[in-house]
N, C-alpha and C positions, 0 to 999 in steps of 0.2 A: 275460594279459587278452585276450579275443577281440576281433575287430575291431568287432563290434556294440556291445559295452560301451564300447570306446574312443571310437567315434563318438558315442555318447550322452553321454559325459563332455564331449567337445568342444562338443557342442551346448548342454549346460547351462552351460558356461563362457561361451559367446557370449551366451546368453540372459541370464545374470546381469549381463553388462556393458551390456545395453540398458536405459537409464534411462527411455526413453519407453514408457509402458504400451501405447500403440497399436502400436508396433513389436514389443513382446513378444507381444501378442495375435496379430499377423499372423504372427510366426514360428511360433507354435503351430498355425497354420492351413495351413501349407505342404503337409503331408501327414500321413498317419496315424502314421508312425514318428516324425516330429519332434514331433507333438502328444504322443505317449506319453513321449518323452524329457524334455520340458520341463514336463509337467503338474504335477509337484510344486512348481515354481517360479512358476506362473502367478498365484498369489495376490498381489495388490498389497500393499504395506506398509500398516499400520494408518493411517498418516497420509501419503497420497500427496503428492508435491511439486507445486508450482504449475506451471501451463502459462502460456504467453503468448498473449493474445488479440491478434492482429496485424491492423491495419487493411489491407484490400486493396480493389482496385477494385470487385470484385463483392460486397463484404461481408466481415466479419472471418473470418479463418482462425485456427488455433491451432498453436502450436509448443512443443516441449519445450526448456527452457533447457539441460538436461543431455543431450539426445539428438541432438546434431548439428544441431538447429534445422531439421529438415525440417518443412514446414508441412502440416497436414491440414485437409480441408474441415470446416466447422463450420456447422451450421444454426441460424439465429436467426430470429425472426419478421420478416416483411417490413418492418414499421415500425421495426425496430431496426437495419436494414442501414446506415443513415447516422447513427446516434445517436452522441453524444459519451459515451464510457465514462470514468468518473472514479473507479472504485474497485471493490472486491470484498469479499465476505463468504464464509465457508466454506460448503461444500455446494452450490456452483454458483451463488451469488447474485452479481449484478453491479449496480452503480449506474450509471445512464445518464440522459442528457438527450435525449429524442427530438427536441426542437427546439433543440439546442445550448445556449441560455440559458433554456430553459423545458421543461416536460414532464418534470420529474425523476421518476424511477421506480426501483424495485428489482425486478429480473427474475431469476427462477430459470431457467437454461438447461437444467436437467434436466426440470423439471415444467411450465414455462411459467407458474408462479404469479407473480402480479404485484401490487405495491403502488404506488399513486401516492404521491409525496412532495410536500411543499409547494413552491410556486413563490413564495410571499410570506412575509413575516415581519411580525408585529404590532409596531408602533413607537409609543410614546407621546411626544408632543411638544406643549408648550404646552397641556397639559390636554386634548388631543385624541388619539385613537387612529387611526393610519393603517396601511394595509397597503402595504408597500414590496416591490418585486420583488427577489428574490435569485437569485444563480447559485451553485450548490454546487460546491465545489472538492475536498472530501474529507469522507468520512462514515465513522462507525463505529457499532456497535450494542452495547447492554448485554447482549443475549441474542439468540437466533435470532428473526427477525422475526415468526414465528407466535405467539410467547409474548405473552400479553395485557399483561404488565408491561414489554415491551420499550421502551426509550428510545433514540432516535437522537440523535447529536451530530455537528455538521457545522461545518467551516470554510466560510463562505459569504461572498460578496461582495455588498454593497449596490449593485446595478446602477442607473445607470452610474457612481456615485461611486467605487466600487472599494475602499472600506475593507473589511478582512476582519473578520467578526464571529463570535462563538460562537452557534450556532443549535441549538435542541433541539425535539423533538416526539415524540409517540407515534404508532405506526403508525395509518394510516387518518385522520389529522388533516390538513387541507388548509392549515393556517397554522402556521408555526413561531414560536417565541418566542426572543428574543435576550437574552443576558446583559449585553451592552455597553450602558451608558447612552447617551443621546443626546449628552450633553456629552463622553463619552469614546469616541465612535465611532472617531475616528482615534487609536487607541492602538497598543500593540505589535503588530507584524506577526506573525500566526499562521502557523507553518510546518507543523505536523502535529498530529494528534489520535489518541488510542488509548484503548481501554478496558482498564484494568489495575487489579487488586486492588479491584474494586467501585467504581471511579471513572473519570471521563473526565479525561484529561490532555491539555492543549493546550500545545504547545511554541512559545515565542516566538522571534523572531530574536535576542533578547538571551540566549537559552538558559535562560530561566526557565520555570516551569510554572504554568499555571492549572488548578486541580483542582476538580472538582465531584463530590461523593459521590452515586452513583446512588440509594442508599437514602433520600436526602433530597429526591428529586423527588416532588412531590405535585400534585394537581389541585384547582383551585378548584371551586366549585359549578357553574359554567358549563362545566366540562370543560377549561378552559385549563390548561396545564402551569405549575406554579409552580417556578421555578428556585431551587436552594439557593444560599447565599452562596458566592462564589468564594474559594478558598484560593490565595493567590499564594505560590508557593515560590521564593524568591530563592536563586540559587546563587553561592557565594563566587567561583568562577572562571568565571562566565559572561561574556559579551561579550568573549571572547578574540579576538585579532587574527589573521586568517588571511592577511595580506598582501594582495596585489591580486587574489586568487582570487575567483571567483564560487562561492558555496557554497549548498548546500541541506541541510536538517536533517530527520532522520526519527527517530521513536520506534519501538522494537522491544522486545517482551517476550521474554526468553530465560531459561528455567529459573527463572521467578518473579522475575527481576530486570528492571529497566527500563534499556534502552540508548538512547543518543543516537548516531546515526551521521551524520557530517558528510561531505558529498560535494563534491569539488573539480572544477570544470569550467574548461577552458581555452577562453576565447572569442576568443583572438587568432587561432586557426586557424579555417578554415571547411571543413566544418561544425564547430561547437564540440564538444569531446569531453571526457568524464569521464576523469580520469587518476589519481585517488587518493581514499582514504577514511581517516577516523580514527574510531575507535569508543570511546565513553565509557560508563561505568556509573554510574548514580545512587547516591550514598552519603549516608547521614545522618551529619553530623559528630558526634563524641563530645561536643562542647560547642559552644555557639553562638560564631560568630566575628563580630567587629564591624569594619567598615571604613567610615570616613567617616560614622559614626553609623548605618550600615545593618547590621542583624543578619542573618546567614546561618545557616541550619540544614542546608544541603545543599551538595554539591559534585559535579562531574563528574570521575570518576577514569578517566583514559585507560588502555585495555587494550593490553598489548604484543602480543597475538595474538588470533586468533579462537577458539582452543582447540577446534577441531573443529566449528565452527558453519558453517552455510550460512544467510546472511541475504538474504532477498528483500525489496527495498525498494520501497515506494510509499506515498504519503500515505494515511493512514487504514487501511491494510491490510498493513503489513509483517509478515513472518513469520520465525521462526528455527527451524532444524532441526539435529539432531545427525547428523553423517555416520556415526557408529557404528550408527545405526538403519537404515542403508541399505547392505546388503552390496554390494560392488562399487563403491561411491562414496566410498571412504575418502579419496581425494585430491581431492575436489571441494569442500572447505571454501573459502569465499570470500564476497564480497558480490556479489549479482546485482542488476542495476539496469536500468531502462527509460528511454527517451527521453520526458521529460515536456513538452518544449516550453517550459514556463514559465521554465526556466533561461536560455533564449536570447531569448525573445520576451515573456515576462510573461504572466500568466494572461489578462488582458483582451485583449491583442493576439492571442494564439493563438486565442481563441474567436471574437472578432468578425471577424477576417480569415480564419477557417477555415483556418489555416496551422499544421499540426502536423508538425514534423520528427520522423522516426521512425527515425533511424539510430544514435543514441547509446544502444545497448543492449549490455550486456556483463557480464563477470564480472571482478572485481578480486580478485587473490590476493596475500596477504601472507605471507611466511615469514621466520623469523629468519635462515635461512641462505641466502636468495636475494633477488634484487632484486624488489620488488613489481611486478606487471604487470597490464595489462588485456587480456583477450581479448574482442574485439568480435564479437558475433554479430548476424545479420541486417544486415550492413553495406550490402547492396544495397537495403534497404527504401527505397522512395521516399516523399516527403512525403504526408500524408493531408489531405483536406479535411473530415474529419468527426471524427477522434479520434486521440489518442495510444495507443500500446500499453498494455495493462493486464494484470495478473496474473489468472488464473482459478484460484480456489482450490477444489480438488475436495472 
């Protein structure tokens, strides 16, 4: 083999090991010979992996969770430089609050397309209808926002009372509707929301699910959204005890199955750090189980391994990827997580005090033949006064 071919082979090996699309592109721009050598590999995978939108003093930058976490400049509109980012949707959409607790919007960082989202929810009380201010904590969509039949579902807080409610709306509507009745506003604490199999699933702290079928959403004559009945799915092994650990729960769709991922945070050290995860899969019981006169049709089955998955966690926008689809990343299965702030300070405190810790970002790896461990990335990240880190979904 001549030296030129050997050099090209080495360049292609290095290029294949670069998970960051920006770094791959830059490597191909070094010189003409390098560009020719790596040209066949420059095409990104059909489903690119998420980036991290990192709060910085001069506005957000972005980093690749698998690419050594070098940060790259990122252009956002001036009025979004100090916005609170609280979720993402595919194809470059980000959920943000321009005014921290108001000015909710959906912004596409590729096209600058913009949708205003509701800042209030309609509330019926004592035969009167009121508009109550809400603060959104997590949002998901039934379809891309440009679709006329798109329905949005959110975990929101009735500010300043702080109970979490289910909120729904169609795009371009300025008022949301809530599923929680007035008498039941202070109900189960909602942990996460996902669109899965044609329905919205809300996960409660008790590890049960509140399910709303999207096909059953309709509109009244005045255009207001009519919410379908809520299907409450009780789980036989829900409300499990995790000791003295502080935990957070997430919903992830993987291969058509619904997973619940439980995150463990050590708050005895400062700053608090994530140290472990447990992953469960929803299963329907072959026959109903009864315990203390309560009937259960579902259970959470704990998984022994990730089985080649990369799980990227965040409320309302968690994603699952198979490492086999990404040549060169075969050993990168694990759980990728970001510092949400709420685990240490609570939703309300984080937002009102504009205090967002940003250091608890990392990757947790579990293997049958090794001790699970957490690799922390962006450990030098200083606190932000406007947002926590969020995933950016290409």
